[in-house]
C-alpha positions, 0 to 999 in steps of 0.5 A: 500500500502506498502511503503519503506519510513517512515517519522516522523511527530508529532505535539508535535515534531514540537512545540518542534523544534520551540524552537530552536534559529534562526529556529522559525516556520521552522518545520511548513513550512517544514511539511505543504509544504510536506503535501500540495505536497501530499507526505504523500501519498507515505510514512508511517507517524510515531509519535515520541517515546520520548527518555528515560534517558537510551537512552540519556546516550548511548552517552551523559554524565550522568552529562549533562543529569542529569543537563538537567533534573534538569533544567526542575524542575526549579531548580534555584540553578543550573543556575550558571552551565549553561555555563559549559554545553554550555547553554546560548549564542547560546543554551539558556535554553528553556521552558520544556527543558526535553520534548524538548530534549526527542522529538528532540532525540526521533524523530531520534531514532524513525526513526532509529528504523524503519530501524532496523525493516527492514520494511523500506529502507529509513527513514526521520526526517527533525527535526533531524541533530543536529551535533554540540552537544558534549558528555557533552555540548550543542553547536551551536543551538544543545542541544542533538546529535540525530545523534550520538544517532541514529548511536549507535542504528543503529550499533547494527543491521548493524555494520559498518555505514557511516555518511555523512554531507552536512551542510555548517558547519562542523559536529564536534560533530559527528566527535569527537564522532567517531574520534578514531574508525573504526566502523563509517566513517564520511564524511563532506563537509563544508565551511572552512575559518578562523573564520567560525564556528566551525573552525574544519574540515581541510583536515588534520583531518583524525581521530586518533588511531584506527580511523585514516583515518576513518574521511574524511573532504572536506573543501570548500571555499566560493561560490561553485556552483552546478556543482563543488559540485555534481562532487566532491560529486560523486567522493568522496562519491562513493570512500568512499562507495566502500572502506569502504563497510558500511551496513547502511548510515546516511545523514545530509542534512543541508540546510544552504549550499543553496544560500541565507542562512544568515549564510552560504556562498555557492552558491548551489541550492536544485539540489546539495543536491538532486543529493547527495541523489540520489547517496546515494540511488543508493547504495541500503543500509538502509539510515536515512535522517536527517535535520540540519541547514538552516536559510532561512526558506522558502528555507529550506522548498523548499529544504527538500520537493524536497528531500522528493519527490526524496526519495519517487520517486515522483520528476518527478510529483512534481509541480513547483508552491507552492501549497496553504497551511497555510504558503503560504505567506512565499514563495513570491514573485515568489511562486515557488519551484525552487531556482536560483543560486546567483552571489556570487564569487566562490573561489574554484579553480580547483587546490584546489578541485584536491588537496582535491580529491587526498589526500582523494584518497590516504587515501581511499586506506589505508581504503580499506586495513584496512577494507579488512584485519580486517573485522569489 
């Protein structure tokens, strides 16, 4: 049977992913639940082709990649340079770091390559989505920016790319990579409060030079609910898509935007992310779906399993009870796929959301004019 969806599932990748701080065995839970829900039957399953040095320097500086390679050789004389490259605090040096970065990045490149082959319409890598990593340093649990590397690969085939970030944290690494170009438009919906990591992504951050107006930030306050989030996403994403006319979409589906995440402050359920995914799928363009943050491991598995069912068209047949699997005990006490909204206060007033929408609407009119006058 021909499938139009491919999914990256690789035992070595899952093992490498488990080295990331604050995530632990999350990738095992996700992969096991997707398999237990029989969703593997509706996708082509791909193993990772690890990335090469040349792949990595398509975005990252050779100095940073050289440093990671030397670290792997247990070269203790260079350890004092760790901080210069962002390694330490939230990105500690992990064992066999070279294998780690080549698998983490290689997984998303493998997924991107599947789209460029024109064999698949949708490609999924839940072990990807590390949007904070910068050109020459690690940051925020992100050692390598697999998203930018994937976009660079996709650009060669598709040209104009739209990047959408649903993580509760601003996708700063991806935005910084493309803030001065019109070849990629970045759209990030995120929590934006004083002191909330990474503190970037204001409504006024719209790109610079040739990329002015091609950066779109949707800064939200604590406690946003499904209905408000879905409504805002429909309006803004459809406007961005029609103004920019991308040929390919990359979506980072960070699940730390869900209620109950220990790091995020939103009040969303998987329904929000599912509606966003359904809306993007309606555009009928090649789309790469990636993971990202998410620190309530059982809820992340629930969410990405549901999104996988949506992408494969199996959401109507998905069982509501967690099927038996190796990590079943993690889903107590209710052992269901559903996540109920919490009672966190919503600080997003109608005026705040209207202001965001109105400013982006005006900026998209400019984008539409720029795109139509200078085909990219």
